[in-house]
Structure formats: structure tokens, C-alpha cells
C-alpha positions as CSV (number, residue, x, y, z in Angstrom):
1,X,-102.3,198.0,253.8
2,X,-101.6,199.9,250.6
3,X,-98.4,198.9,248.9
4,X,-96.9,202.3,249.2
5,X,-98.1,203.2,252.7
6,X,-94.8,202.5,254.4
7,X,-92.9,204.7,251.9
8,X,-95.3,207.6,252.4
9,X,-95.1,207.3,256.2
10,X,-91.3,207.1,256.1
11,X,-91.1,210.2,253.9
12,X,-93.4,212.1,256.2
13,X,-91.5,211.0,259.3
14,X,-88.2,212.3,257.8
15,X,-89.6,215.6,256.5
16,X,-88.6,218.3,259.0
17,X,-91.2,220.7,257.6
18,X,-94.0,218.5,258.9
19,X,-94.2,218.9,262.7
20,X,-95.9,216.1,264.6
21,X,-98.7,216.8,267.2
22,X,-97.8,216.0,270.8
23,X,-98.2,212.4,271.5
24,X,-99.0,211.6,267.9
25,X,-96.2,209.3,266.8
26,X,-96.9,208.1,263.3
27,X,-93.3,207.2,262.6
28,X,-93.0,203.8,260.9
29,X,-91.2,200.8,262.4
30,X,-88.4,199.3,260.3
31,X,-87.0,195.8,260.8
32,X,-83.7,194.7,259.2
33,X,-82.5,191.2,258.5
34,X,-78.8,191.4,258.4
35,X,-78.7,194.6,260.4
36,X,-75.0,194.3,261.2
37,X,-73.8,194.2,257.6
38,X,-72.0,197.0,255.8
39,X,-75.1,197.6,253.7
40,X,-77.7,197.9,256.3
41,X,-76.0,199.1,259.5
42,X,-75.4,202.7,258.2
43,X,-79.0,202.9,257.1
44,X,-80.1,201.9,260.6
45,X,-77.9,204.6,262.1
46,X,-79.5,207.3,259.8
47,X,-83.0,206.2,260.8
48,X,-82.2,206.1,264.5
49,X,-80.8,209.6,264.4
50,X,-84.2,210.7,263.1
51,X,-86.3,209.0,265.7
52,X,-87.4,206.0,263.6
53,X,-88.0,202.8,265.5
54,X,-85.5,200.2,264.3
55,X,-85.2,196.5,265.1
56,X,-83.1,193.8,263.4
57,X,-81.2,190.6,263.6
58,X,-77.9,189.2,262.3
59,X,-76.0,186.0,262.2
60,X,-73.9,186.9,265.2
61,X,-73.2,189.8,267.6
62,X,-70.6,192.2,266.4
63,X,-69.2,195.6,267.0
64,X,-71.7,197.0,264.5
65,X,-74.7,195.4,266.3
66,X,-73.4,196.6,269.7
67,X,-73.1,200.1,268.4
68,X,-76.6,200.0,267.0
69,X,-78.0,198.6,270.2
70,X,-76.3,201.5,272.1
71,X,-77.9,203.9,269.6
72,X,-81.4,202.5,270.4
73,X,-82.0,199.7,268.0
74,X,-83.7,196.5,269.2
75,X,-81.4,193.6,268.3
76,X,-83.1,190.2,268.2
77,X,-81.3,186.9,268.5
78,X,-81.0,185.2,265.1
79,X,-82.5,181.9,266.2
80,X,-85.6,183.4,267.9
81,X,-86.1,186.3,265.5
82,X,-88.8,184.7,263.4
83,X,-90.8,183.6,266.4
84,X,-90.5,187.0,268.1
85,X,-91.6,188.7,264.9
86,X,-94.7,186.6,264.7
87,X,-95.6,187.1,268.4
88,X,-95.5,190.9,268.3
89,X,-98.9,192.7,268.8
90,X,-100.2,194.0,265.6
91,X,-99.5,197.7,266.5
92,X,-95.8,196.8,267.2
93,X,-95.2,194.9,264.0
94,X,-92.8,196.5,261.5
95,X,-94.2,198.5,258.7
96,X,-91.5,197.2,256.4
97,X,-88.7,194.6,256.5
98,X,-85.4,195.6,254.9
99,X,-83.2,192.7,253.9
100,X,-79.5,192.4,252.9
101,X,-78.5,190.9,249.6
102,X,-77.5,187.7,251.4
103,X,-81.0,186.9,252.7
104,X,-82.7,184.5,250.3
105,X,-86.3,183.1,250.1
106,X,-85.5,180.3,252.6
107,X,-84.8,182.7,255.5
108,X,-87.4,182.0,258.3
109,X,-87.6,185.7,259.3
110,X,-88.3,186.7,255.7
111,X,-90.9,184.0,255.4
112,X,-92.6,185.1,258.6
113,X,-92.8,188.7,257.5
114,X,-94.3,187.7,254.2
115,X,-96.9,185.5,255.9
116,X,-97.8,188.4,258.1
117,X,-98.3,190.6,255.0
118,X,-95.4,192.9,255.9
119,X,-93.6,194.3,252.8
120,X,-90.1,192.9,252.3
121,X,-87.7,195.0,250.3
122,X,-84.0,195.5,249.5
123,X,-82.0,198.6,249.6
124,X,-82.8,199.7,246.1
125,X,-86.5,200.2,247.0
126,X,-85.8,201.6,250.5
127,X,-83.4,204.4,249.4
128,X,-86.1,206.3,247.5
129,X,-88.2,207.3,250.5
130,X,-85.1,207.5,252.8
131,X,-83.5,210.2,250.6
132,X,-86.6,212.0,249.3
133,X,-86.0,215.7,249.4
134,X,-82.2,215.5,249.7
135,X,-79.6,216.6,247.2
136,X,-77.8,213.4,246.8
137,X,-74.1,212.9,245.9
138,X,-73.9,209.3,244.9
139,X,-70.4,207.8,244.5
140,X,-70.3,204.8,242.2
141,X,-67.5,202.7,240.6
142,X,-65.9,199.3,240.7
143,X,-63.0,200.7,242.9
144,X,-62.6,203.6,245.2
145,X,-66.2,204.2,246.2
146,X,-65.7,204.2,250.0
147,X,-62.6,206.3,249.9
148,X,-64.1,208.9,247.5
149,X,-67.3,209.1,249.6
150,X,-65.3,209.6,252.7
151,X,-63.2,212.4,251.1
152,X,-66.4,214.2,250.0
153,X,-67.9,213.9,253.5
154,X,-64.8,215.1,255.3
155,X,-64.4,218.0,252.9
156,X,-68.1,219.1,253.1
157,X,-68.0,219.0,256.9
158,X,-64.7,221.0,257.0
159,X,-66.5,223.6,254.9
160,X,-69.3,223.8,257.5
161,X,-71.9,221.7,255.7
162,X,-73.6,219.2,258.0
163,X,-74.2,216.7,255.1
164,X,-75.7,213.4,255.8
165,X,-73.8,210.3,254.7
166,X,-73.7,206.6,254.3
167,X,-70.2,205.1,253.8
168,X,-69.2,201.4,253.4
169,X,-66.4,201.8,256.0
170,X,-65.6,203.8,259.1
171,X,-64.1,207.2,258.7
172,X,-62.2,208.2,261.8
173,X,-64.1,210.9,263.7
174,X,-67.2,210.3,261.5
175,X,-68.2,206.7,261.7
176,X,-70.1,205.3,258.7
177,X,-73.4,207.2,258.8
178,X,-75.0,210.4,259.8
179,X,-78.5,211.8,259.1
180,X,-77.2,215.4,258.7
181,X,-79.2,218.7,258.8
182,X,-78.2,220.0,255.4
183,X,-80.0,219.1,252.2
184,X,-76.8,217.5,250.9
185,X,-76.5,213.7,251.5
186,X,-73.5,211.7,250.4
187,X,-73.9,208.0,249.7
188,X,-71.6,205.2,248.5
189,X,-73.6,204.0,245.5
190,X,-73.1,200.2,245.6
191,X,-73.6,198.4,242.3
192,X,-74.1,195.0,243.9
193,X,-77.7,193.8,243.7
194,X,-78.4,197.0,241.7
195,X,-78.6,199.0,244.9
196,X,-77.7,202.2,243.1
197,X,-80.7,202.0,240.9
198,X,-82.7,203.3,243.9
199,X,-81.0,206.7,243.7
200,X,-81.8,209.9,241.8
201,X,-78.6,211.9,242.4
202,X,-77.9,215.5,242.1
203,X,-74.3,214.6,241.5
204,X,-73.2,211.1,240.4
205,X,-69.6,210.2,240.6
206,X,-68.2,207.3,238.5
207,X,-64.7,206.4,239.6
208,X,-64.3,203.6,237.1
209,X,-66.3,200.8,235.3
210,X,-64.6,197.4,235.3
211,X,-66.5,194.1,235.4
212,X,-67.1,192.7,238.9
213,X,-69.7,190.7,240.8
214,X,-70.1,187.9,238.2
215,X,-72.7,186.3,240.5
216,X,-74.9,189.4,239.9
217,X,-73.6,190.5,236.4
218,X,-72.8,187.4,234.4
219,X,-71.2,189.4,231.5
220,X,-69.2,192.6,231.3
221,X,-72.0,194.0,229.1
222,X,-74.5,193.5,231.8
223,X,-72.3,195.3,234.3
224,X,-71.9,198.3,232.0
225,X,-75.7,198.3,231.4
226,X,-76.2,198.7,235.1
227,X,-74.0,201.8,235.2
228,X,-75.7,203.1,232.1
229,X,-79.0,203.0,233.9
230,X,-77.5,204.6,237.0
231,X,-76.2,207.7,235.2
232,X,-79.5,208.0,233.3
233,X,-81.2,208.6,236.7
234,X,-79.2,211.8,237.5
235,X,-81.4,214.8,237.9
236,X,-81.6,217.0,234.8
237,X,-80.2,220.0,236.7
238,X,-77.4,217.9,238.2
239,X,-74.1,216.6,237.0
240,X,-72.2,213.4,236.3
241,X,-68.5,213.4,237.4
242,X,-66.4,210.6,235.9
243,X,-62.8,209.6,235.6
244,X,-61.4,210.7,232.3
245,X,-58.5,208.2,232.7
246,X,-60.7,205.2,232.9
247,X,-61.8,203.5,229.7
248,X,-65.1,202.2,231.2
249,X,-66.1,205.5,232.5
250,X,-65.2,207.2,229.3
251,X,-67.3,204.8,227.3
252,X,-70.3,205.9,229.3
253,X,-69.6,209.5,228.7
254,X,-69.0,209.3,224.9
255,X,-72.1,207.3,224.3
256,X,-74.5,209.7,226.1
257,X,-77.0,211.7,224.1
258,X,-75.6,214.8,222.5
259,X,-78.2,217.2,223.8
260,X,-80.2,217.6,227.0
261,X,-79.7,215.9,230.4
262,X,-77.3,216.7,233.2
263,X,-73.8,218.3,232.8
264,X,-70.9,215.9,232.5
265,X,-67.4,216.7,234.0
266,X,-64.3,214.6,233.9
267,X,-61.3,214.5,236.2
268,X,-57.9,212.7,236.0
269,X,-54.3,213.1,234.9
270,X,-55.0,213.3,231.2
271,X,-54.9,216.7,229.4
272,X,-58.4,216.3,228.1
273,X,-60.0,216.1,231.6
274,X,-62.0,219.1,232.8
275,X,-60.2,219.0,236.1
276,X,-56.8,217.5,236.1
277,X,-53.7,217.0,238.2
278,X,-50.3,217.8,236.6
279,X,-46.7,217.5,237.6
280,X,-47.5,214.9,240.1
281,X,-44.7,213.7,242.4
282,X,-44.4,211.1,245.1
283,X,-44.7,212.8,248.5
284,X,-43.6,211.7,252.0
285,X,-45.4,208.5,253.2
286,X,-46.4,207.3,249.7
287,X,-48.9,210.0,248.9
288,X,-48.8,212.1,245.8
289,X,-48.6,215.9,245.3
290,X,-49.7,217.8,242.2
291,X,-51.0,221.1,240.9
292,X,-54.6,221.0,240.0
293,X,-56.1,222.8,237.0
294,X,-59.6,223.5,235.8
295,X,-60.2,224.8,232.3
296,X,-56.5,225.7,232.1
297,X,-56.5,227.7,235.3
298,X,-54.6,226.6,238.4
299,X,-56.8,225.9,241.4
300,X,-53.8,225.4,243.7
301,X,-51.6,222.6,245.1
302,X,-52.8,219.3,246.4
303,X,-50.7,217.1,248.6
304,X,-52.2,213.8,249.7
305,X,-51.3,211.8,252.8
306,X,-53.2,208.7,251.6
307,X,-50.8,206.6,249.6
308,X,-51.1,205.6,245.9
309,X,-51.8,207.4,242.6
310,X,-55.3,206.0,242.7
311,X,-56.0,208.1,245.8
312,X,-54.9,211.2,243.9
313,X,-57.6,210.5,241.4
314,X,-60.1,209.8,244.2
315,X,-59.3,213.3,245.6
316,X,-59.8,214.9,242.2
317,X,-63.3,213.2,242.1
318,X,-64.1,214.6,245.5
319,X,-62.9,218.1,244.6
320,X,-65.0,218.1,241.5
321,X,-68.1,217.0,243.4
322,X,-67.8,219.5,246.3
323,X,-67.2,222.4,244.0
324,X,-70.7,221.7,242.6
325,X,-72.0,222.3,246.1
326,X,-70.2,225.6,246.5
327,X,-67.1,224.7,248.4
328,X,-64.2,227.0,247.3
329,X,-61.3,225.1,245.6
330,X,-58.7,226.4,248.1
331,X,-60.7,225.2,251.1
332,X,-61.4,221.8,249.5
333,X,-57.7,221.3,248.6
334,X,-56.7,222.0,252.2
335,X,-59.3,219.6,253.6
336,X,-58.3,216.8,251.1
337,X,-54.7,217.3,252.2
338,X,-55.8,216.3,255.7
339,X,-57.5,213.1,254.6
340,X,-55.6,210.1,256.1
341,X,-57.9,207.1,255.2
342,X,-60.7,204.9,256.3
343,X,-61.0,201.5,257.9
344,X,-59.6,198.6,255.9
345,X,-58.2,200.9,253.2
346,X,-54.4,200.7,253.5
347,X,-55.0,200.7,257.3
348,X,-52.0,200.5,259.5
349,X,-52.8,197.8,262.1
350,X,-49.6,198.1,264.0
351,X,-45.9,197.3,264.2
352,X,-44.3,194.6,266.4
353,X,-40.7,193.6,266.5
354,X,-40.0,195.6,263.4
355,X,-42.8,193.9,261.4
356,X,-45.4,196.3,260.0
357,X,-48.9,195.1,259.3
358,X,-51.2,196.9,256.8
359,X,-54.8,195.8,256.0
360,X,-56.7,196.6,252.8
361,X,-60.1,195.7,251.4
362,X,-58.7,195.0,247.9
363,X,-60.2,191.9,246.4
364,X,-60.4,192.7,242.7
365,X,-57.3,192.3,240.5
366,X,-57.1,196.0,239.7
367,X,-57.4,196.9,243.4
368,X,-54.7,194.4,244.4
369,X,-52.3,195.8,241.8
370,X,-53.0,199.4,243.0
371,X,-52.6,198.6,246.6
372,X,-49.3,196.7,246.2
373,X,-48.0,199.5,244.0
374,X,-48.8,202.0,246.8
375,X,-47.1,199.7,249.3
376,X,-43.9,199.5,247.1
377,X,-43.9,203.2,246.7
378,X,-44.2,203.7,250.4
379,X,-41.9,201.0,251.7
380,X,-39.2,200.9,249.0
381,X,-37.0,197.8,249.3
382,X,-38.5,196.4,252.4
383,X,-39.7,192.8,252.0
384,X,-43.5,192.9,251.3
385,X,-45.7,189.9,252.0
386,X,-49.0,189.9,250.1
387,X,-51.5,187.8,252.0
388,X,-54.6,187.5,249.8
389,X,-57.9,186.0,250.7
390,X,-59.9,185.3,247.5
391,X,-63.5,186.6,247.9
392,X,-66.3,184.4,246.6
393,X,-66.0,181.4,244.2
394,X,-67.7,183.2,241.3
395,X,-65.2,186.1,241.3
396,X,-62.2,183.8,241.9
397,X,-63.2,181.6,238.9
398,X,-64.1,184.4,236.5
399,X,-61.0,186.4,237.3
400,X,-58.5,183.6,238.1
401,X,-55.8,184.5,235.7
402,X,-56.0,188.3,236.3
403,X,-55.8,187.7,240.1
404,X,-52.8,185.3,239.6
405,X,-51.0,188.1,237.7
406,X,-51.6,190.8,240.3
407,X,-48.8,190.3,242.7
408,X,-45.7,191.7,240.9
409,X,-44.9,194.2,243.6
410,X,-44.9,191.6,246.4
411,X,-41.8,189.7,247.4
412,X,-43.8,186.8,248.8
413,X,-47.4,185.8,248.3
414,X,-49.7,183.7,250.5
415,X,-53.2,182.8,249.2
416,X,-55.6,181.8,252.0
417,X,-58.7,179.6,251.7
418,X,-61.5,181.4,249.8
419,X,-63.9,183.6,251.8
420,X,-67.2,182.1,250.5
421,X,-69.6,184.8,251.6
422,X,-73.0,183.7,250.2
423,X,-71.6,180.9,248.0
424,X,-70.5,177.3,248.5
425,X,-67.6,175.2,247.3
426,X,-64.2,173.8,248.2
427,X,-62.4,176.8,249.8
428,X,-59.0,175.2,249.9
429,X,-59.1,173.9,246.4
430,X,-60.1,177.2,244.8
431,X,-57.3,179.0,246.7
432,X,-54.8,176.4,245.6
433,X,-55.9,177.0,242.0
434,X,-55.0,180.7,242.3
435,X,-51.5,179.9,243.6
436,X,-51.0,177.3,240.8
437,X,-52.1,179.7,238.1
438,X,-49.5,182.4,239.1
439,X,-46.0,182.7,237.8
440,X,-44.9,184.6,240.9
441,X,-41.6,183.0,242.1
442,X,-42.7,182.9,245.8
443,X,-46.4,182.1,246.1
444,X,-48.2,179.3,248.0
445,X,-51.5,178.3,249.4
446,X,-51.4,178.9,253.2
447,X,-54.7,177.5,254.4
448,X,-57.1,179.2,256.8
449,X,-56.8,182.3,258.9
450,X,-55.1,180.7,261.9
451,X,-52.7,178.5,259.7
452,X,-51.7,181.6,257.7
453,X,-51.0,183.7,260.8
454,X,-48.9,180.9,262.4
455,X,-46.9,180.5,259.2
456,X,-46.2,184.2,259.0
457,X,-45.2,184.3,262.7
458,X,-42.5,181.7,261.9
459,X,-41.3,183.4,258.7
460,X,-41.3,187.2,259.1
461,X,-38.3,189.1,260.3
462,X,-37.7,192.7,261.4
463,X,-38.2,195.1,258.5
464,X,-40.9,193.0,256.8
465,X,-44.2,194.5,255.7
466,X,-47.3,192.2,255.8
467,X,-50.2,193.4,253.7
468,X,-53.4,191.5,254.2
469,X,-55.8,191.8,251.2
470,X,-59.5,190.8,250.9
471,X,-63.1,191.8,251.7
472,X,-63.7,188.9,254.1
473,X,-61.9,188.0,257.3
474,X,-58.3,188.6,256.1
475,X,-57.8,191.4,258.6
476,X,-57.8,188.9,261.4
477,X,-54.6,187.4,260.0
478,X,-52.6,190.5,260.6
479,X,-54.3,191.1,264.0
480,X,-53.5,187.6,265.2
481,X,-49.9,188.0,263.9
482,X,-49.4,191.2,265.9
483,X,-50.7,189.4,269.0
484,X,-48.3,186.6,268.5
485,X,-45.4,188.9,267.9
486,X,-46.3,190.9,270.9
487,X,-46.4,187.8,273.1
488,X,-42.9,187.0,271.9
489,X,-41.6,190.3,273.3
């Protein structure tokens, strides 16, 4: 089988201008190892919507795998997946196996596919044929990718554009993926494992550039290099949209070639930005309101429901991007004012016995600071518990002191055992080091998810706000706490 045959078949299967003959199904079969993950599950949904045969496996059943099964995916048991793959008749074998970043060379399923001669690829290679022929809006950045992607999606759909999309979190009413019928396709451009190098965007958004993923990018310079390559892949007739308030994004802009290439627009709060917000004020619920200007002309008033000054900037990024796709400013501002948030981004989990529980995906020091600042702005003098689950040993070690100094807006801080993800180490010891490195007057290592939830149950009182922070399983702490408080009543 030629190396590129699966790519050509996939592009042909997704091209609506190429009708198929009756009974002639030349659509490829795609198998995914790690199909329930945030990276692969939305791709699976997009393929299923377009009639592609999708199968896959994951470590355990989840809400994501159940939703995929309901949509038509064949979900294989993790233990038997390799054997089932090898026993398939030749005509039922996958044309390509797509793997998540967590799948290494020792994975039996991956080894079986390679033995059978089936191409094994990561997202970077798969995205090229998946999005061929689409006008891609790719949202990149260390922070704010999911939120900005969701804002763009909601705004385009409000304007009547049935854009396709892939988001790293669930947007209420939209889910995390859709094939779409319009040429426009919005995708969260993940820098991890260099996924975003598989994109050739019409519009590339850069929310910020701040070193992260030390397991993938060992130095800040290597991280910047990856973004430099990403913006270099923007189509010549396209546009880069970057935050003029962020030093990392600004460094990319100022070093670009002086002539040729795509246009470059900036957004932010600074006077020099092409699109800027001015006279910003805190609005009800912790959001911000501001007047928006472009080239000195007022575009109108923006009032955000999503809390935090960082979400005002995210909305400016979305506004800049959708205007490039013809959405009038007034219509976009109205749609952005209706945006309330996505899953695991300052998500209200519930209130029991006067205790409010909020969950957020923040796991980088800058994200922690921004989320806690938004919480303080929203909840005023109420006691705020920051419950932080460090994410990976490599990040915790590389950013130990920055993490330790991120909790100023919290009244009390609990640091749980590290969420190891794809790494190994002493989870409790690494977490204790974070607590020991902090000068916060009320910080302690609280153990695992259950221990932390039990401790909170004994300590919280009416009026407290519990904010769980982390990209792993920290959300379960708040959920369990609400269950315990509910049982008390």
C-alpha cells in the first residue's frame, strides 16, 4: 500500500464535490488508540458525522467513549484490542491508526498495527488530509485556546455560519466537535507534541507564548521555535491574529520578515493594538465591560459574562478572527456578550449548604494567577480555598517556584498529590515540595482526591468558595465535596 494512499482516500471521502456511486463505498477505516482522550475524541466525532468508519480503544470506558459509541464508533476493549485488530479480515482492517501522544512504542495495539503494515500516525500528520479544502481558523497559545476557540465557534454559528470545529472542552449546546457544512473550520491548535504543525491556517490566533510542556520542549527557546514554525505555515492570503499585550506573542510579530506573507493584526488593551478595548470596568458576575476600537473608530460596547480580564482579551481575539470571515462587528459583540463559558473553565459545579464549588483547568502558574484573580473579583471578601492538583512531574519541577508563588488571591491552599499523566515518580513527595516552596500563610499538602475532599468537608463553612485547579482529576474533589455536603442536609 502506498504511503500516502490513506491520505488520498480520506481527502476524497471528505470532499463533497466528489459523489460516490451507489454501493461503492471507498471510505477509509480509521482506528484510534486513545479514542476517549481530549485530543482524539473530537476528531472521531468529525469523521463519524461524515460517514467514515471509526473504531478505537481506550484505557477505560468514559462519558466520551459512550458518546462515541452512540454516534456509531466501534469501541474495543483495551485488553483485547490488539488481538481483535490482528484477527480482522483484510478488507476490514483499518487504513490508518491514529494514536494519542500518550501511546508509546511498547503499546501492543500499536505494535500489532505496525506488524500488519498499517500506517501509525499522530494528530500532526492526520490533520492535513482531515482539513484539506477548509478555511481553517487555528487558535494557538499557552493559555486561553479552548475558550477563544469556543468564542469563535459560538459567534460564527450565531451569524449563520455552520463552521466545523474541534475544541478541547465541551461548549454547552455545541459539544466539542462538528464537521460543519461551511468552508470555515475552527480548531484548537494544540502545541503539545507539535500537533499544530499539521495545520495550514487561513487565520492563526496566538493568544500568548509562555514556556510550557518541558517534557516536549526542554527550553523556552525550543517552545518559541515551535510557535515560530506554526505562524510560518499561515496561508499567504491569510492573517495572524496575536495578543499585543503579551511579550511572547509580540516577539513573534516583531521578528517576522518585513515584506510578504500574511497580514498580522494585534488585539489587547494597549493603545498600539489594532483592535483594543478601552475604559474597561468590572461588570456584574466578575466579567468585564469595555468599548472596543479598531483603527481609532469605535466598534461598539462589549460586556462579558465570563469572569476575568483574560476573558476580555480572549473575546477580542475572537472578534478579530470572525471579522476576517465577514461577521459584522455589532453582531459579533452581541454574540460574545452571550458567551458564558465551557466545561472546566471557571465552571460552577454547584452550591451546597452555602459552599460554592468552582472547577477550572488551570495548571500553569499564569493560569492559576488569572483564575484566582477572577475568583477574587467575583466573590469579593468570601473565603476562597484554592485546591491545586499539580500536573506532571516535569512541569511541577521546572516551574516549582512560579507555581508556589501563584496563590496570593486565595485565603487557604491545598496541594494534592501530583497527577502523573504519562510520567512516573513520587506523587506525594512532589506535591509536598510545592507546599514547602510557598510562602503562603495557609498552604498544606492534602494527599489524594478522597483525602482532600474529606478534609474540605470537615473545614468549609457557609460562604466559602472552593476552587479546584488542575488538568487531571481535580474536578472530582469538588464533585465529591458537594455529594458529602448534600448528604449532610
